[in-house]
N, C-alpha and C positions, 0 to 999 in steps of 0.2 A: 504493500500500500504506500510506503514511503516513496518508492520509485514512481508510482503513478502521481502522487502529489507533487513531486519535483518536476515531472514533465508538464503537469497542468500549469504550474507556476511559470515555467518557461514559455508555454504557449500564450499565457495571459500577457506576459511582457512583450512578446512579439506582436500580438494582435492590437495592443494599445495604439501602436503607430500604423501597422499595416492595414488594419481594418477600416481606416478612415475613409477609404475610397475603393471603387471598383471599376473605374473607367478613365479614359484619357480625355473626356469631355470636361471643359473647365466649368466648375460650379462655384457658387458664391460662398457657401457656408457648410457647416457640419451637418445640418439637417438634410440637405439634398444629397450630400456625399454619402451619408450613412443610411439613406433611403427612408428617412423619417418624414411622415406626412403631418401637416399641421404645425402650429407654433409650440414645439415641445419645450417645456420649462425645465423638467428634470426627469430622470429615469432611475427608479429604485430597483436594483437587480439583486435577486436572491437565488441561491442554488441549493438543491436538495439531491440526496442520493436517490436514484430512480429504482423502483421495485416493480418487477413484472408479476402481475397477478391475473390469471385467467386471460392471458393474451392482451392485457391492458397495463400500461405504465402508470404508476401512482407515486406520490411523493413519500420518500423515506426520511431519515434524519437530515436536518438542515446543516448546511455548511456553517462553520463558526463565525464567518464574516458575511457582510452584505456590502454592496456598493451603491453610491448615489452620484450620478453625473448631472451637472447643472449646465444649462445653456443660457446665453443672454437673449434679449428680444430680437436680435438680428441673426440668431441661429449659430453663433460661435460658442465653442466649448469654453466654460469658465474653469471648472475643476471636476475631478473625479476622485472620490475618496472612499476608502473602505473602513467599515466600523465593525466592532465585535457585537454579536447579537445579544450576548448576555447582559451587557451594561451600556451598549451604544458608545463605547469609548473608541477613539480613533486608532485604527490599525496602520494606516498609511494612505498614500494617494499621490495625485499629480495635480498641478495647476498649469495653465496654459498662458503663454505670453504672445502678444501680437504687436506689430509696429503700427505706425499712425495710419496705414492703409489697410489694416486688418489682415495682414499676412502673418501666418504663424511663424514664429522665430525660435521658440524655446518651450520645452516641456520640463517643468521642475518637479522632482520627486521628493516627497516628504515622508518622515517616519512617524511613529506613533505619538511622539511628543510634539509634532508639528515642525520640527527642525529639518533643514535640507539634508538629504542623503545622496543626492545626485541630480543630474539633469541631462536632457537630450537637446543638443543644439542643431537646429535645422540649417543645413548648408545649401541645399537646393530643394525646390518644390515645383509642383505642377499646380497652377492656380494659387489660391490664397492659403489653403490649409492642408494640402496634401504633400507631405514630405517625400522626396525621392532620394535624398542623400542626407544622412545625419550622423553625428558623433555622440557617443554617450560617455558620461563622466561620473565617477564616484566622488562624493564630497565627505570629508571627515574634518574634525577640528584641526588636524595637523596639516592636511594637504588635499588638493584636488587632483585626481588621477584619471586619465583617459582610459576607459575600459574596452572600447571597441568602436566600430563604425558599421553603418548599414547602407545598403543601396536597394531601393525598391523600383521595380519596373512594371508598368502596366502593359502586359503583352497582348491583352484583348479587352474588350468592353467589360467582361465579367471575370477577368483573371488578373491576379497580381503575383509577382514573384519577388522575393526578398532574399538578399545574401547578407550574412552577418559575419563580421571579421573581428578578430581579437585586436588588442592594441598594437601588435606587431604587423598587422595586415594579413594574417593568415585566415583563410576562409574556414569558419568553424561550423556553420549551419546554413541551411537553405530552407525557405518555406514558400509554399504555394497556397493561395486562397482562391477557391472557386465560389462565385456568387450566383444567386438566383436573380431573376429579372428585376425583382423589387429591391435589390441591393442587400438582402439578407445573406448571411454566409451559408453556403451549401456544404463545403468541405474544406478543411484546413489540414495540410500535410507539412510536416517538418522533418528534415534530415539533419542529424547531428553527426558530423564527420569525426569529431574527437572521440566519440563513444561508439561510433559505428552503429547507430540506432536510428530508427525512424518511427513516426507516430502519425496516425490519421484520425482526425476528429470529424465526425459526421453530425449534421444538424437536421432535425425534423421538426417542423413548426406545428404546434398544436392549437393555438388560438390567436386571434387578433382583436383589437379594439375597434371602436366605431370609426376611427381615422384610418384603419387599415394597417396599423403598426402591430407587429407581433408582440404578444404578451406572455406566451409560454412556449418553450421549445425543449425537445429531447436532445441531449448532447451525448453522443456515443464515442468512446475512445476505442477505436478498432484495434483488436489484438490483445487488449487488456481485459476484455469483458467487464468494462466499467461504464456505467451510464449515469447521467445526471439530468434533472429537470431544472431548467432555468426559467424563473418567473420575472417579468418586468411590470412594474407599476409606473405608468407614464402620466405625468401631470402636464397640463397645457396652460399657456398664457390665455387669459380671458380676453 
């Protein structure tokens, strides 16, 4: 189970940046790029272990954390933070920085006490908020250290490919994301060359709200016999 948890954590880190988009068409904000309909204010995301009963999936034990992502009224991401379910205390998260023309320039990562633990610096982008080349850094009280860099290419309207390099420039992993027509993720595959391992995550969508945004999905980690149900509670600007 520890191996599964570690792989899931790596996938989440990759998807934070890679899943921002699925096409080479220039869009204006995170709503359109993420396939969100309506003026979304926030998304509360919770994950549960999925249990198969009589050919139907149901929710099992909840994950220990949940996340909330906030958008401004123009559809740009403000922050995305994770909290512990038992006491709603902060686990960690990210905040997003833009220049005067609303171009994404930096993603700051914070720890459970709200202090900075790292950041992603956007070097190149397609449009305003889709990073295509970026460097990552670890921040400690003593020093700031570059940990790696990434390059994302949109090979097709519904396909992205990302290469991840260590601080020495060595290719350590590659990920591919396939999207559905509504921009929801269909399948995520990652190859980790240093460990000679691969993982594929498949999504099946179970429900949508009145705006057409998905509110529940089954996430299956192929080869590990591990399934989760992801719920999203979406709040809209009035």
